C-alpha positions, 0 to 999 in steps of 0.5 A: 134849183139849176133853172132858177139860178140860170134864170136868175143869172139872165135876169141880172145880165139884162138888167146891165145890158137894158131894156133894148137887148131883153125886148128883142130877145124875149120876142124873138124866142117869142118867150117872156121870162118869169122869175120863177124859172119857168118860160110861157109862151106868148103871142105877138101880133104886128097891126099893119094897114098897108102891105107895102110898110111890112118887113117881112123877114123881120117877122118871121124872125120875131115869129109875130102874127100879122094883122091887116086892118086895112086890107082896103088901102091895097089892090087885091094883085098886092094882097095875093102876093103879100099873103104868098110871101107870108106862106112862105116865110110860115107867117099867119096873116089875119085880115080884118072884117072883109069876109069876101077877101078872107075868102079870095085870099084862102087863109083861115084867119080872121080879125073882128075890129071892135066897132064891127058889129055883124054876125059872122055864125055863118064863117064856122059852118063854112069852114070850121078851120077859121080862126076868129079874133077880135078887137075891144075897148071896154066889156059891152065889147069884149061879150060882143066878141065873145058871141061873135066867136072871137078865140083871142081879144085885143084889149086896148088902151092898156097904156096912154096914147098920143092919138088926137080922137082917142082919149083915156086907157086903162091901166093895169089895175082896170085892165086886170079887172077887166079880164080876171073873170072872163074865159078868154085870152086876152091880148094887150094893144094900145101904149107899148113902148120901151117904159111901159113894156116892163109892166106888162109882165103883170098883165093878165095876157096871152101876148101883146099887139103893136101897131105899124106905125114906126114912132110908135114901134120905136127904135127898139122894135123895129118891125116897120122900116120906112127910110 
């Protein structure tokens, strides 16, 4: 009963302080507070294209996980230094699509993009500790990621975005219909901002993912810096 009352007080204070404080507080603790008085630990992913655009100290403070979606944008020397800095701060780094680089950087974290249809069965045979996650947009791609051995699936676009060449979005109802009968952990991606963040509490998800662009991340979540 005491915990329930404490939670109600916290939620009331959050309403007064505003959504910005709510997001910062929840993400910093890597927790989402629910009305029942329980706390459910969720994962937070930041998707980056280049290593130099990332504020690793902020990432460490939020407890976020990094996905390097375009490792080809950085030299091997930069990538090795970046991986070392991530390890020093206790940050998990996933490398996208590039198996050679996965082993060069000596990481056990591998991300498979939605468009990538290759088989990766051999990875687990080489190293049973390799953790595979992937991206998807629809049922076909979800099934594909399952067959590729993905433990978590980043499903997008959950909310409307302003991408010029990417149309359509799922919305909360379709997102839940797609995921509720599939025994996998889903991560919501796409169109998550200060307004839509409130809607994520009704999604069937194990966490959230956000892209690296500062304009998309917004001032309320300054994970990436470009002065």
